[in-house]
C-alpha positions in Angstrom: 0.3 0.1 0.1 1.5 3.1 -0.9 1.6 6.5 1.9 -1.2 8.2 0.5 -3.3 4.8 0.7 -2.1 5.0 4.4 -3.3 8.3 5.5 -6.5 7.7 3.4 -7.4 4.8 5.6 -6.3 6.4 8.8 -8.6 9.6 8.1 -11.5 7.3 6.9 -11.2 5.6 10.2 -11.0 8.7 12.4 -14.0 10.1 10.9 -16.2 6.7 11.6 -14.8 7.1 15.0 -15.8 10.3 15.5 -18.9 9.8 13.7 -20.0 7.2 15.9 -18.9 9.1 19.3 -21.1 11.5 18.1 -24.0 9.6 18.0 -23.8 7.9 21.1 -23.3 11.4 23.0 -27.0 12.5 21.4 -28.8 8.6 22.4 -27.1 9.0 26.4 -28.4 13.2 26.5 -32.5 13.6 25.9 -34.1 17.0 26.4 -36.2 16.9 29.4 -40.3 18.2 28.6 -40.9 21.9 30.2 -43.4 22.4 33.2 -46.0 25.0 32.4 -46.5 26.9 35.7 -50.5 27.9 35.8 -52.6 29.1 38.6 -55.8 27.1 39.4 -58.9 27.4 41.5 -61.6 25.1 42.9 -64.8 23.5 40.7 -67.8 24.6 43.5 -71.6 23.7 43.3 -74.4 26.1 44.1 -76.2 28.8 43.0 -74.8 31.2 40.8 -75.8 34.7 41.9 -75.1 38.3 40.8 -75.4 41.7 41.5 -78.5 43.3 40.1 -78.9 47.5 40.6 -82.2 48.3 40.2 -83.7 51.9 39.7 -86.9 53.5 40.6 -88.4 57.0 42.1 -88.6 57.8 45.3 -92.0 58.9 46.7 -93.8 60.0 49.8 -94.7 57.4 52.1 -98.0 59.2 52.6 -99.7 62.2 50.7 -103.1 63.0 51.5 -105.5 65.8 50.0 -107.2 67.8 53.0 -110.6 68.1 52.2 -113.0 70.8 54.6 -115.6 68.3 56.3 -118.4 71.3 55.9 -119.0 74.3 53.4 -118.4 77.8 54.8 -116.6 81.0 54.5 -112.8 80.8 55.1 -112.4 83.1 58.4 -108.7 82.6 58.9 -105.8 80.6 57.2 -102.8 79.3 59.8 -100.5 78.0 57.5 -99.0 78.2 54.1 -96.9 76.2 51.6 -93.6 74.4 52.9 -94.8 74.9 56.6 -94.3 71.8 58.5 -97.1 70.9 60.1 -98.2 67.9 63.0 -101.2 65.6 62.9 -104.1 67.3 64.3 -102.6 71.4 63.5 -105.5 73.6 62.6 -105.0 74.9 59.1 -108.0 76.8 58.7 -110.9 78.1 60.3 -114.4 78.3 58.9 -117.5 80.4 59.8 -119.0 78.4 62.6 -121.7 81.0 64.1 -125.1 79.0 63.0 -122.8 75.9 64.9 -122.4 77.5 67.8 -125.3 79.0 68.6 -126.8 75.6 68.3 -124.3 74.2 70.8 -124.7 76.4 73.3 -129.1 75.4 72.9 -128.5 71.8 73.0 -126.0 72.6 75.8 -128.7 74.2 78.0 -130.9 71.2 77.1 -127.9 68.7 78.5 -128.1 71.1 81.6 -131.9 71.1 81.9 -132.4 66.9 81.7 -129.4 66.6 83.8 -131.0 68.8 86.6 -134.1 66.7 86.1 -132.4 63.4 86.6 -130.9 64.9 89.9 -134.6 65.3 90.9 -135.6 62.2 90.1 -132.3 60.4 91.8 -133.0 62.8 95.0 -136.9 61.3 94.9 -135.5 57.9 94.5 -133.5 58.0 97.6 -136.5 59.1 99.2 -138.7 56.3 98.0 -135.7 53.8 99.2 -136.0 55.9 102.9 -139.6 55.6 103.0 -139.6 52.1 102.3 -137.0 51.4 105.2 -138.7 53.2 107.7 -141.8 51.2 106.4 -140.4 48.0 107.1 -139.0 49.3 110.3 -142.5 50.1 111.2 -143.6 46.3 110.2 -141.1 45.0 112.2 -142.2 46.9 115.2 -145.8 46.1 114.1 -145.1 42.2 113.9 -142.8 42.3 117.4 -145.5 44.5 119.1 -147.9 41.9 118.1 -145.6 39.1 119.6 -145.3 40.7 122.6 -149.2 41.0 123.1 -149.5 37.1 122.6 -147.0 36.4 125.0 -148.9 38.8 126.9 -151.7 36.8 127.0 -150.3 33.5 127.6 -148.7 35.6 130.6 -152.6 36.0 131.7 -153.6 32.6 131.0 -151.2 31.7 133.8 -152.3 34.6 136.2 -155.7 33.3 135.8 -154.8 29.8 136.9 -152.9 30.8 139.8 -155.8 33.4 140.7 -158.6 30.7 140.5 -155.9 28.1 142.4 -155.8 30.7 145.3 -160.1 31.6 144.9 -160.7 27.7 145.4 -158.0 27.5 147.8 -159.7 30.2 149.9 -162.9 28.8 149.3 -161.9 25.2 150.9 -160.5 27.0 153.4 -163.6 29.3 154.2 -165.6 25.8 154.4 -163.1 24.9 156.8 -163.1 27.9 159.0 -167.0 28.2 158.8 -167.4 24.6 160.5 -164.7 25.1 163.1 -166.6 28.5 164.2 -170.1 27.0 164.2 -168.2 24.4 166.6 -167.3 27.1 168.5 -163.4 26.3 167.8 -162.5 29.7 166.4 -163.7 33.2 167.1 -165.8 35.2 164.7 -162.5 37.7 163.6 -161.1 34.4 162.0 -164.5 33.2 160.5 -164.4 37.2 158.7 -161.0 36.6 157.9 -161.5 33.8 156.0 -164.7 35.1 154.4 -162.5 38.6 153.2 -159.8 35.9 152.0 -162.2 34.1 149.6 -163.5 37.7 148.5 -160.4 38.9 147.6 -159.4 35.9 145.8 -162.7 35.9 143.5 -161.9 39.2 142.8 -158.1 38.7 141.8 -159.7 35.9 139.7 -162.3 38.0 138.2 -159.7 40.8 137.4 -157.5 38.5 135.8 -160.1 37.2 133.6 -161.3 40.7 132.9 -157.5 41.2 131.6 -157.4 38.5 129.6 -160.9 38.9 128.2 -160.0 43.0 127.0 -156.7 41.7 125.9 -158.1 39.7 123.1 -160.5 41.8 122.3 -159.2 45.4 122.4 -155.0 44.5 122.5 -154.2 41.8 120.0 -157.1 43.1 117.6 -155.4 46.4 117.3 -151.6 45.1 116.9 -153.1 42.7 114.3 -154.9 45.7 112.1 -151.1 47.9 113.2 -149.3 45.0 111.5 -151.7 45.0 108.7 -151.3 48.9 107.8 -148.0 48.3 108.2 -147.5 45.2 105.6 -149.8 48.1 103.4 -147.1 50.8 104.0 -144.4 48.8 103.0 -146.1 47.7 100.1 -146.8 51.1 99.1 -143.2 52.2 99.9 -142.1 49.4 97.9 -144.4 51.0 94.4 -143.2 54.0 95.2 -139.7 53.5 95.3 -140.0 51.4 91.6 -141.6 54.5 90.4 -139.1 56.6 91.6 -136.6 54.2 89.9 -138.7 54.6 86.5 -138.1 57.7 86.5 -134.6 58.0 87.3 -133.9 55.7 84.2 -136.4 58.0 82.0 -134.6 61.1 83.1 -131.1 58.9 82.4 -132.8 58.5 78.8 -133.6 62.2 78.3 -129.9 63.0 79.8 -128.1 60.7 77.3 -130.7 62.1 74.1 -129.3 65.5 75.4 -125.5 64.6 75.4 -125.9 62.6 72.2 -127.3 66.1 71.3 -124.4 68.2 72.4 -122.1 65.6 70.9 -123.2 66.1 67.6 -123.4 70.1 67.9 -119.7 69.9 69.0 -119.0 67.8 65.7 -120.6 70.2 63.3 -118.7 72.6 65.2 -115.5 71.3 65.0 -116.1 70.5 61.1 -116.1 74.2 60.8 -111.8 73.8 61.5 -109.9 72.2 59.2 -107.2 70.2 60.9 -104.1 68.6 59.6 -104.8 64.6 59.0 -101.2 63.3 59.2 -97.3 65.1 60.0 -95.7 66.4 57.0 -95.0 69.4 54.8 -97.9 72.0 53.2 -97.1 71.6 49.2 -100.5 73.0 48.3 -103.0 75.5 49.5 -106.5 76.3 47.6 -108.4 79.1 49.2 -108.6 82.5 50.3 -109.9 84.3 53.6 -113.7 84.9 52.3 -114.0 82.8 49.9 -116.2 79.6 50.4 -114.6 75.9 51.1 -116.4 73.3 50.3 -116.0 69.5 51.2 -115.8 68.9 47.3 -112.2 70.5 47.2 -109.3 69.5 48.4 -108.2 72.9 50.7 -104.6 71.3 50.9 -102.1 68.9 50.1 -99.8 67.6 53.0 -96.8 65.2 51.7 -95.1 63.3 54.5 -91.3 63.1 54.8 -89.7 61.6 57.9 -90.3 58.4 55.6 -90.0 57.8 51.5 -90.3 55.0 49.4 -88.8 53.7 46.4 -90.7 51.8 43.9 -88.9 49.6 41.6 -90.2 47.1 39.0 -88.9 43.5 38.7 -89.4 40.6 36.7 -90.8 37.6 37.6 -87.1 35.8 37.6 -86.0 38.9 40.0 -89.2 37.9 42.7 -87.6 35.3 44.5 -84.6 38.0 45.0 -87.0 40.1 47.6 -88.9 39.2 50.6 -91.2 41.8 53.0 -89.1 42.8 55.7 -85.7 42.3 53.9 -83.0 45.6 54.6 -81.2 46.7 51.6 -78.9 49.8 50.8 -80.2 52.3 48.7 -78.1 54.7 46.8 -80.2 58.3 46.1 -78.7 60.0 43.3 -77.3 63.4 44.3 -77.0 62.1 47.7 -73.8 61.1 49.4 -73.3 57.4 50.9 -76.4 54.7 51.2 -79.4 54.9 53.2 -81.0 51.6 54.6 -84.7 50.7 53.1 -86.8 47.6 54.2 -88.8 46.3 51.9 -92.6 46.7 52.8 -94.5 45.2 49.9 -93.9 42.7 47.1 -96.6 42.6 44.5 -98.5 39.1 43.7 -99.6 40.1 40.5 -98.3 41.7 37.5 -98.8 45.6 36.8 -98.1 45.1 33.4 -95.4 44.0 30.7 -94.8 41.3 32.8 -93.3 43.3 35.8 -94.0 43.2 39.4 -93.8 46.4 42.0 -91.8 46.4 45.1 -91.8 48.9 47.6 -89.2 50.1 49.9 -89.3 51.9 52.7 -86.7 54.5 53.6 -86.3 56.1 56.7 -85.8 59.8 56.0 -86.3 61.6 59.7 -83.6 64.2 58.3 -85.3 64.7 54.9 -82.2 64.4 53.1 -84.3 62.6 50.5 -86.9 64.0 48.6 -89.6 62.6 46.1 -88.8 62.7 42.8 -85.1 61.8 42.9 -84.0 59.0 41.6 -82.9 55.9 43.6 -81.3 52.2 43.0 -80.7 49.0 45.1 -78.5 46.5 44.4 -80.0 43.1 44.8 -78.0 39.5 45.1 -80.0 37.2 41.8 -79.7 33.6 41.5 -78.9 33.2 37.7 -78.2 29.5 37.7 -79.5 27.3 40.8 -78.1 24.0 41.6 -75.0 24.0 39.2 -70.9 23.7 38.8 -69.0 27.0 39.5 -65.6 27.9 37.7 -64.2 31.4 36.8 -64.8 33.0 33.9 -60.8 33.2 33.4 -60.6 29.0 32.8 -62.7 29.3 29.6 -60.8 28.3 26.8 -61.9 28.3 22.9 -59.9 25.4 21.0 -60.8 24.2 17.7 -64.3 25.5 18.0 -64.8 23.9 21.4 -65.3 25.4 24.8 -62.8 23.5 27.2 -61.0 24.1 30.9 -58.1 22.3 31.7 -58.0 20.7 35.0 -54.7 19.9 36.4 -54.6 15.6 37.8 -51.5 14.3 38.9 -49.1 16.9 37.8 -50.8 17.4 34.6 -53.2 18.8 32.6 -56.4 17.2 31.5 -58.6 18.9 28.5 -62.1 19.1 29.5 -65.1 20.0 27.3 -68.0 22.2 28.9 -71.0 23.8 28.1 -72.0 27.2 29.5 -75.2 27.9 31.3 -74.8 31.1 32.6 -72.4 33.7 33.0 -71.9 36.4 36.0 -69.2 39.1 36.5 -67.0 36.5 38.1 -68.2 33.1 37.6 -69.8 30.8 35.2 -72.4 28.3 35.6 -71.5 24.8 33.4 -72.1 21.2 32.6 -69.6 18.6 31.6 -67.0 16.5 32.4 -66.1 18.2 35.7 -66.3 17.2 38.9 -67.1 19.6 42.6 -63.5 20.1 44.3 -61.6 19.6 41.3 -58.5 22.2 40.4 -59.3 24.5 37.3 -56.7 26.0 35.5 -57.2 29.9 35.6 -53.6 31.1 34.5 -52.0 29.9 31.8 -54.5 27.8 30.1 -53.9 29.2 26.5 -50.4 27.8 26.5 -51.8 24.2 27.7 -52.6 21.3 25.4 -53.6 18.1 26.9 -51.2 16.3 28.4 -48.5 18.8 29.2 -46.7 18.9 32.5 -47.7 21.9 34.5 -46.5 23.5 37.9 -49.0 25.1 40.0 -47.4 28.6 41.3 -48.3 29.4 44.7 -50.9 32.5 45.3 -48.9 35.9 46.5 
């Protein structure tokens, strides 16, 4: 082999060795797959809500037209537009001459009826006293009759004692007579026995006469007295009942007279025009000397201590309002917010499928004026019972709506269907589960299966 041939062969071998060495080096050093940094959020389940601003006009809670209760000439007006009044304050005075005269006449009639009632009441007292006296007299007469009967029983006892004494005196006289005739006693003793018998007989006769007199006169007189006392009680009772009727009739007259006075007073009061509510006078119709009529309002009063915001809502928004809810109300032109209470939620559409909601607002400082525009922000449920993910998680790929889920350090592409959007969240359906981690930053750099590295929130 020539020298040139040997050199060529060596060069060829060297080239082959170098080539083989380079190939081995490439096979042993593989480039690692890059981890894409991402941020994630948790998939939740619930209702998708969103703040909704509803506007309306501030209205006075109460605005009334004050109507005169009677027709009459206006004699005086005590208020002007812009004045603040309380309920019951006098606004104007109508001519009340006729009504005042009628009032005085009815008052006199009442006084007369009251005097008659007083007299009837006094008569009733006298009748009651007479009835009590008659009852007392009856009891006294009955007691006297009972005493007379007791005395009669005592006379019977006295007669029996007198009879026994007389019979004993007779027997003693017979015995003394026999002894005298036998010469055993003196004439004086015999005469004494005769006198004793006569005295006993006289005592018996007197007792019997006293009983007869008591029976014929005393008992009968007492019985007549009792009968008369009973009649007097009945008469007094009748008089008392008549007196009670007289009092009742007099009371009826007083009541009727009082009703007439009250009616006259009402007619007199009707000549005064009073504020029916507390508020501000916004309108006065009439001048002194003009005729006021209950057909035309004399004044208009607007209550400003409390106002209301009336808004219109759709049927879908009805669930966002309940009577008693407390809401923040923003009034155009005023700083801050005001607390409002939902006072009314219409159950019937007011037209065009809209429903009325009234929100009462305390306005004691009277910063809010009727006619101002105000709004209230309420939380509206846009989608109930759905999977919720942040809006930024949504990616459009090849005409599909997808999201990327992080599972075991890799990105998994899931197709979803959007149901409803809100400001920050979106309700979806698809191959998602609650509590999975969805990519919200870096998702546009991902493909299905890419390795990812979750970045911590700062």
